[in-house]
N, C-alpha and C positions, 0 to 999 in steps of 0.2 A: 369906505364902505357900502355906499350906495351901489356903487359898481359891481362889488361882490355880490350882492343881494340879488341885482337884476340877471347876473351871470348864472347865479345858482338857480333863480326862477327860468332862465331859458332852458338850462340843462333840463330840469324837470320836464318842461313842455316837450323837449324833443325825445326823451325817455317814454313820457306819456304817449305821444304821436306814434313811435316805433312800437310799443307794446300793442297799440290798438290795431295798426297795421298787421302785426305778425297774428293776431287774434282772428282777425278777417281771413287772412291766408287759411288759418288753421281750420275756421268753420267754413269756408268755401270749398276746401279740400273735402271735409266730412260730408259736404253734402254733395258732391260731386261722385264720393264713393258710395253713398247710397242710391243715387240716381242710376249709377251704371251696374250696381248690383240688382235693381228693379229691373234694368233692361236685359240683364241676363237672364234673370226669372221668366221675362216674358219669352225671351227667346228661346227658353226650356219649354215653356208652355206650347208654343207653337212645333215646337219638335216632339212633344209627346201628342198632341193632336195630330200631327202627321203621321207618327207611328201608329195610333188609334185608327187613322184612315187606311194605313197600309194592313192592319189586321182585318179591317172590316171587309177590304177589296179581296183579299186572299180567301177570307170565308165565302165571301158571295161569288169568288171565282171571277172577279170583275177586272178588268184593266184599271190599275193604278195610274191617277194623273201625274205629270210631270213635275208640277210645283212641290206635292207633298215629299216626291222623292229627292229633289233640290234641297229642300229644306232639311230631310235628313243628313243628305251628303256635306251640308255647309258647316257643321259644328267641326272646328279644327283645333280648338283651344279648350275648351269647358271639358272636364273630366265627369264621367258619368258612367253609372253601372244601370243595366237594365235587368230586373230580377223578374224571371218568369214563373207563372204558377205550379210549373214542374221541379222547381227548384235549381234550375239551372241560371246561368247568368250570360249576359253579353256585355261587352264594355267598349269604351273608346277614349282616346287620349289618356292613356293609363299605359304603363309600363309592362309589356306583355309577359315578360320572365317573371317578376314579381306577382302578375295576376293569376299565374298556376297555382299559387299557392292559394287555399279556401281562405285561409285564415286571415291572410293580408285582405283579401276581399270584404271579411266581414269587419275588419278595422276601418277600410275606407268607407263602408255603409253607415259606421256608427259617426265618421267623421263628417260625411256628407250630411247625415242628418242633423248633426248640431249647426252646419253652416246653413242649410237650406230646407227648407219643407219638401220632401220628396212627392211627385205626382202620380196618381193612379190611374193607370191607363184601362179602361172600361170598354166592355161590349155587351149589350144586353143585359146591363146590371152585374155583370160580373168581372171581379177584376183579373185581368189576364197578364198583366205586368205592372211593376212598380219601377219608377225611374227615379233613382238616386245622382244627385250631381253636386258637384262641389264648385269652389270659386276656381276662376282661370287663375292663370299666373299674374296677367295684368293686375287682376282684382286683389289678389294677395300683396302684389308690391305695393298698391294704393292704400291697403289695409296698414301699412306700417309707416306710410307717408307722415299722417298726424303724430304719430310718436317721435318720429325725427323732428317734427315741428316743436312738439313740447319740448325736446330735448335741446333744440335751438333757442328756444325762451329761458329754459332754465339756466344755459352757459349765458345767454344776454344778461340774465340776472345777475349771474356771478360775476361778470365781466364789470358791469354797472358799481358792483359792490367792492370788488377789487379796487376799482378804478378811484371812487370816493375813500376809501381805506387809505390807500397809498397817499392820494391828495391830502389827505388830514394828516396823515404822518409827515409828509415833507413839509406840511404848514407847521405842525408842531416842533419839527427839527429846526426850520426857520427862525420860529420865535426862540427856542432852547439856544440856539447859536448866537440870535441876536442879543439875548440877556446876558449870556457868558460873556460877549466882547464890552457889552456896555456895563457889566460889573468890574472886568479887566480895567475899563477906561477911569471909573468912578473911583477904583482903588489907587490908580497909578497917581492922582493928584494929592491926597494926604500922604502917600508915599514918601513921593518927593520930599515933601513939607518935613516928615520925620527923620529922612536923610540929612538934611539939613540943619535939623535942630541937633542932631546927633554929633555933628562936626562942631556945631557950637558947644554942647557939654563936654566935648574934649577937651576944650580951651579952658574951662572952669574947673574949679576944684571939686569934682564930682568921683566918686570910688570907681576904679576902672572895671571894677567887676559888673557894677551896674550896666555900663555901656557895653560891657561884652553880651550881657543877656538881651540888651535893647537891639544889637545889631543881629542878633539871631533871630530874633522876632520879626526884625525888618527882611533879613534874606528871607524868613519863610512867608511874607508877605508878597515878596518878589516871585517866588516861586509858585504862589498861590494865583499871581498875577498872570504868570506866563502860561499857566494851564490853561485859565479861562480863556485868554486871549488865542490859544491855538484850537479851540471847540469851532468848528465849522469852517477851518482853513484847511491847506493842504499841510499835512504834518510831514516835516523832513526826518526820514530815519538815519540813524547811524548805527554801524557795528559797534556794539559795547559789551563788555564782560556783564552776563546776566547775574554772575552770582554776587558780583560787587554791587550791582544796583540793586538788587535785592537786598542784601545786608545792609545797605545804607537806609535804604526805608525801614528794614526792621528794626534797627538801633535806634532808629529816630522815635519810632513808635514804642518801644520797651522803655526808653528812658521816661517817657511822659505816660506811662500807663500805670494801672493801679499794681502794687506789690502782691496783690493776693493772687496774680495770673503768673502762672509759670511757664515761661516763655522756652522755646526751644526752635532750633535751626539747623537742619543737616542739609550739607550740601556734598558733591561729588568730590572725590580726592584731585580730579583734575583744577587747576587753577583758575583757567580761564575757559569760559563758554562764549564764543562770540555769538549775538544774537541781533539783528537789526532792530535798534529801539530808538524812540524818543523817549529820551530821560524823563523830563518832567509829567509825561502822561502815565508812563510805565510807574513810576514811583506813587503817582495818584491812585493807579487799580490797586497796588499792592496795600496802601493806606486805607483805601475802601474797604477790600476785603479783610485785613486785620481788625479794623474797626467794627465791621460788622459782626466778625467772630468775637469779639470783647462785648459787642451787645447783646449777643446770642447767650453769651455766659454769665451776664449781668455782674461784671468785673470781677469773677472769681473761676477759676479753673485752669484749664491747661491747653495752651496753643503752640500748635507746631507749625513750622514751614519748612517745606521740603523741596530741594531742587534735584530733580533726577533727568538723565541724559539718556538718551536713544541713539540711532545712527543720524538721524536727520532733524530729530525733533528733540526740543527741551520742555520739561512739565515741571511747572510750579505750583503746589500743592499749600494750600492753608486749610489746617485741622483744627477744629474746636472741642470742646466738650460740653458745649452747651445744650439747649432744649432740642435741635434735630429741625427738620423741615418734611413735611410728609410728600411720600413720593409723586402723588398727584400736582406737587407745587414746585417739582425741580425746574422747570421752564418759565414759571410763572414768576418767580422771583425775579427774574431780570427785565421783567416789563416795568417801564416808567410808571410811577405812582403806586407799585406794590411795596406795601410795608406792615409790621405787624408792631410796630411801635406807635403810641398815642400820637406822639408830635413828630414823627418822621414823614418826610416827603417823598420816600421812594425811589430815589434819583442813583444811591450808591452803585447797586449792583446792576442797574440799567447802564449806568456811564461807564463801568466796567466792561460791559460787555461791547458797548460802541468802540470802546479805546482799544480792546484786544483785537475783535473781529474788522472793525473798519479802519481802524487806524494802522495796525499791525498784524491784518491778514491770519490772525490765529484764532484758537476755539477756547471757549471757556463753557464749564459746566459744574452741575453738582456730580462728583464721582461717585459719593454715596452719602446717605443720612439716616441715622437711627434716633428715632422720638427719645427725648431724654438722655442721649448718649454723646451726641456729637454730629458734626457736618464737615464733609470734606470738598471743599471747590477747588477745581484744576483749572489751570492755564497752560494750554499748548501752543508754543511757538518754533516756527522753523529756526534751524541754527544756520550762520553764515558758515562756509570752510574758507 
């Protein structure tokens, strides 16, 4: 227990450190983005100043210096539009074909205004030109980098959640498997004693009918012991007639259920449908489904078991006339611990799903259900050829 607690603490420490590292990377990226954007703005201010110097030099018929010209020619990445006071435009680093459309230019101006504050180029207190500029391709890529990091954090948290969820489920499965095996072991000792006492009773003057009933209950206990011992172990499957195995479980429950329940079983005309089954576990599943249906009807109603065959699949449906299941609970009823009974453990349908899906590689689901009309739960298994 101490080791488990220390191990859990270590995991949380590693998770916290990882989260801090990712957060620092995210913050540094955001800081870098802002600094890079400020540098581009400074560059555009220099470009604007150079353009202003060029305008001033042209007005004075003076020679322009080499530095302003070099600055003007240095911009190879930042898209910009220079709006002149006469309504004309000049642009740089913009698709020339699209730029021929004035509507496209206007859209770009609005976009550039939302990204960066435009620069006014003045001369003698008169606005000669307005410089609109957008983010460079590199800056646009950096803009989405924090979003990518946030996505990484979300995925990181999701992986942690699923890791702990699967780890918890694995621990619970080991616990249930251990409890099942221990139960089988504990039942085995008094069961052996009962078998011995039965043999002694046979030599005494005891009504043979009593002994027959005792032997039936002993056989039942042996079946239960075998079922519990197989939970958590490799389960051997063998080709068995699913019709016969279903009828055996059906007949056993019918003989021990309320006479107020109207039982019905429907089988295909074909006498034998081979399916890879484990006899004990499959019968346990049918019993769980039938008992669950009887509980839903509160011991009174109609219960139908139907076996249907397709080309490669066999379907076994158990239908009751009980209280029904809300549609949003169709999957929830198969979760461990879910029950509507005051004294239920919520393990019957969960165990049925595990037996069918994990051990027999089939499917089990609520086929249909209507409130106060009934429910149909269907098992689908692959047949053998």
